[in-house]
ZAMAR-716830 format. One record per residue (C-alpha): x, y, z; residue number from 0. Coordinates in nm, 2 decimals. Layout:
<pts>
PT        x        y        z   num
PT        X        Y        Z   NUM
...
</pts>
This chain:
<pts>
PT        x        y        z   num
PT    -3.21     1.68     1.87     0
PT    -2.85     1.76     1.92     1
PT    -2.66     1.60     2.21     2
PT    -2.39     1.79     2.40     3
PT    -2.13     1.56     2.25     4
PT    -2.21     1.68     1.90     5
PT    -2.42     1.38     1.77     6
PT    -2.75     1.42     1.60     7
PT    -3.00     1.18     1.75     8
PT    -3.35     1.16     1.61     9
PT    -3.65     1.03     1.81    10
PT    -3.65     0.73     1.57    11
PT    -3.28     0.67     1.63    12
PT    -3.34     0.67     2.01    13
PT    -3.64     0.44     1.98    14
PT    -3.44     0.20     1.76    15
PT    -3.18     0.16     2.03    16
PT    -3.41     0.10     2.32    17
PT    -3.42    -0.24     2.47    18
PT    -3.21    -0.54     2.35    19
PT    -2.99    -0.45     2.05    20
PT    -2.80    -0.65     1.79    21
PT    -2.56    -0.86     1.99    22
PT    -2.19    -0.75     1.98    23
PT    -2.03    -0.99     2.23    24
PT    -1.65    -0.97     2.28    25
PT    -1.50    -1.25     2.09    26
PT    -1.42    -1.55     2.31    27
PT    -1.65    -1.42     2.59    28
PT    -1.99    -1.56     2.68    29
PT    -2.26    -1.30     2.61    30
PT    -2.43    -1.17     2.92    31
PT    -2.73    -1.02     2.74    32
PT    -3.02    -1.19     2.57    33
PT    -3.06    -1.18     2.19    34
PT    -3.36    -1.00     2.05    35
PT    -3.61    -1.24     1.89    36
PT    -3.69    -1.14     1.54    37
PT    -4.01    -1.26     1.36    38
PT    -3.92    -1.44     1.04    39
PT    -4.16    -1.39     0.76    40
PT    -4.25    -1.66     0.51    41
PT    -4.13    -1.49     0.19    42
PT    -4.18    -1.79    -0.05    43
PT    -3.98    -1.79    -0.37    44
PT    -3.96    -1.42    -0.43    45
PT    -3.59    -1.33    -0.44    46
PT    -3.65    -0.96    -0.42    47
PT    -3.83    -1.00    -0.09    48
PT    -3.53    -1.18     0.06    49
PT    -3.30    -0.91    -0.07    50
PT    -3.52    -0.64     0.08    51
PT    -3.56    -0.80     0.42    52
PT    -3.19    -0.88     0.46    53
PT    -3.10    -0.54     0.34    54
PT    -3.32    -0.38     0.61    55
PT    -3.18    -0.59     0.89    56
PT    -2.82    -0.52     0.76    57
PT    -2.89    -0.15     0.77    58
PT    -3.05    -0.17     1.11    59
PT    -2.74    -0.35     1.25    60
PT    -2.52    -0.07     1.13    61
PT    -2.74     0.21     1.27    62
PT    -2.76     0.03     1.60    63
PT    -2.39    -0.03     1.66    64
PT    -2.32     0.33     1.57    65
PT    -2.59     0.44     1.81    66
PT    -2.45     0.22     2.08    67
PT    -2.11     0.37     2.02    68
PT    -2.25     0.72     2.05    69
PT    -2.41     0.64     2.38    70
PT    -2.08     0.50     2.50    71
PT    -1.90     0.82     2.40    72
PT    -2.15     1.03     2.59    73
PT    -2.13     0.80     2.90    74
PT    -1.75     0.82     2.90    75
PT    -1.77     1.20     2.89    76
PT    -2.05     1.25     3.14    77
PT    -2.03     0.98     3.41    78
PT    -1.81     1.03     3.72    79
PT    -1.46     0.90     3.71    80
PT    -1.45     0.52     3.72    81
PT    -1.83     0.48     3.67    82
PT    -1.80     0.42     3.29    83
PT    -1.55     0.14     3.34    84
PT    -1.76    -0.02     3.61    85
PT    -2.07     0.00     3.39    86
PT    -1.89    -0.17     3.10    87
PT    -1.74    -0.45     3.32    88
PT    -2.05    -0.53     3.52    89
PT    -2.37    -0.41     3.34    90
PT    -2.33    -0.42     2.96    91
PT    -2.38    -0.73     2.74    92
PT    -2.02    -0.69     2.60    93
PT    -1.67    -0.63     2.74    94
PT    -1.41    -0.36     2.74    95
PT    -1.27    -0.44     2.39    96
PT    -1.60    -0.42     2.22    97
PT    -1.69    -0.10     2.41    98
PT    -1.37     0.05     2.30    99
PT    -1.42    -0.05     1.93   100
PT    -1.78     0.09     1.92   101
PT    -1.67     0.41     2.09   102
PT    -1.38     0.45     1.85   103
PT    -1.61     0.42     1.55   104
PT    -1.85     0.67     1.69   105
PT    -1.57     0.92     1.76   106
PT    -1.44     0.88     1.40   107
PT    -1.79     0.97     1.28   108
PT    -1.81     1.26     1.51   109
PT    -1.47     1.39     1.40   110
PT    -1.58     1.34     1.04   111
PT    -1.30     1.10     0.95   112
PT    -1.57     0.88     0.81   113
PT    -1.94     0.93     0.72   114
PT    -2.21     0.71     0.86   115
PT    -2.32     0.60     0.52   116
PT    -1.96     0.48     0.45   117
PT    -1.96     0.24     0.75   118
PT    -1.99    -0.13     0.68   119
PT    -2.26    -0.32     0.87   120
PT    -2.01    -0.52     1.07   121
PT    -1.87    -0.32     1.36   122
PT    -1.55    -0.52     1.35   123
PT    -1.49    -0.43     0.99   124
PT    -1.58    -0.07     1.05   125
PT    -1.33    -0.06     1.34   126
PT    -1.05    -0.19     1.12   127
PT    -1.13     0.10     0.88   128
PT    -1.14     0.38     1.13   129
PT    -0.83     0.25     1.30   130
PT    -0.63     0.32     0.98   131
PT    -0.39     0.62     1.00   132
PT    -0.50     0.92     0.79   133
PT    -0.25     0.84     0.52   134
PT    -0.36     0.48     0.49   135
PT    -0.73     0.58     0.51   136
PT    -0.68     0.81     0.22   137
PT    -0.52     0.52     0.02   138
PT    -0.82     0.30     0.12   139
PT    -1.06     0.56    -0.02   140
PT    -0.87     0.56    -0.35   141
PT    -0.88     0.18    -0.36   142
PT    -1.26     0.20    -0.29   143
PT    -1.23     0.02     0.04   144
PT    -1.42     0.28     0.24   145
PT    -1.78     0.19     0.15   146
PT    -2.09     0.04     0.31   147
PT    -2.08    -0.30     0.14   148
PT    -1.71    -0.37     0.19   149
PT    -1.64    -0.71     0.34   150
PT    -1.39    -0.79     0.61   151
PT    -1.17    -1.01     0.38   152
PT    -1.14    -0.72     0.13   153
PT    -1.02    -0.49     0.41   154
PT    -0.78    -0.75     0.54   155
PT    -0.64    -0.80     0.19   156
PT    -0.59    -0.42     0.14   157
PT    -0.41    -0.39     0.48   158
PT    -0.19    -0.69     0.40   159
PT    -0.09    -0.52     0.07   160
PT    -0.01    -0.19     0.24   161
PT     0.20    -0.38     0.50   162
PT     0.40    -0.56     0.22   163
PT     0.46    -0.23     0.04   164
PT     0.58    -0.07     0.36   165
PT     0.82    -0.36     0.42   166
PT     0.95    -0.33     0.06   167
PT     1.03     0.04     0.12   168
PT     1.17    -0.03     0.47   169
PT     1.54    -0.09     0.37   170
PT     1.56     0.24     0.18   171
PT     1.39     0.42     0.47   172
PT     1.62     0.26     0.72   173
PT     1.92     0.38     0.52   174
PT     1.79     0.73     0.52   175
PT     1.72     0.73     0.89   176
PT     2.07     0.58     0.96   177
PT     2.23     0.85     0.75   178
PT     2.02     1.12     0.91   179
PT     2.12     1.00     1.26   180
PT     2.49     0.99     1.15   181
PT     2.48     1.35     1.03   182
PT     2.31     1.46     1.36   183
PT     2.59     1.29     1.55   184
PT     2.85     1.46     1.33   185
PT     2.69     1.80     1.38   186
PT     2.68     1.75     1.76   187
PT     3.05     1.66     1.76   188
PT     3.14     1.96     1.56   189
PT     2.93     2.19     1.78   190
PT     3.11     2.04     2.09   191
PT     3.45     2.10     1.92   192
PT     3.35     2.46     1.83   193
PT     3.24     2.52     2.19   194
PT     3.56     2.38     2.33   195
PT     3.77     2.59     2.08   196
PT     3.59     2.91     2.18   197
PT     3.64     2.83     2.55   198
PT     4.01     2.77     2.49   199
PT     4.04     3.09     2.28   200
PT     3.88     3.29     2.56   201
PT     4.13     3.16     2.81   202
PT     4.42     3.24     2.58   203
PT     4.30     3.59     2.51   204
PT     4.26     3.65     2.89   205
PT     4.62     3.53     2.95   206
PT     4.75     3.75     2.67   207
PT     4.58     4.06     2.81   208
PT     4.76     4.00     3.15   209
PT     5.10     4.01     2.98   210
PT     5.28     4.32     2.86   211
PT     5.47     4.39     2.55   212
PT     5.76     4.63     2.61   213
PT     5.60     4.73     2.93   214
PT     5.26     4.81     2.78   215
PT     4.94     4.61     2.82   216
PT     4.83     4.43     2.51   217
PT     4.52     4.59     2.39   218
PT     4.45     4.41     2.06   219
PT     4.57     4.07     1.95   220
PT     4.34     4.04     1.65   221
</pts>
């Protein structure tokens, strides 16, 4: 089914998000909700079984934080003024910062800045990606950073590299900005001088018209 906010929510997606979800507590804040108990299977020495089970849980974590974000977006849009903030502060198992991050991710998906399958399974890593300006996000795609299995250190390393490159280009940009501002000031000064000259010329022409030459009014002083 399609929600009014533009999200596609299947019955399975809704069922997956009912009840306790993967915990996303705000860092440094005691969690108010209870963690969901997960039955751990005895998988023995079969490596592929471990890979399969861990992969399933990892994918579920991503689907759940995206679904939570979608619900937060809908709540923000539909609840009366002030009710959303009160709900987050008093009734949810995470705080304002986490709610904002999850909502930001969901909005990025809704606005098609990123596809659900591109999201990493960590909501904090996904948030760092969707927070990138469009130009940086495009660079991240070229660098193969926007992908489901990307890890937070890899994203951090990419952003650090971008920051260093921007700093390296900063002096040249600053010089261009300084010269631009100088030219703008010069143009404004010339425009003021031109305006003052036109005003003075108008006064002079008015005075000349009042005078006579050989008893006749001056008609043209051009």
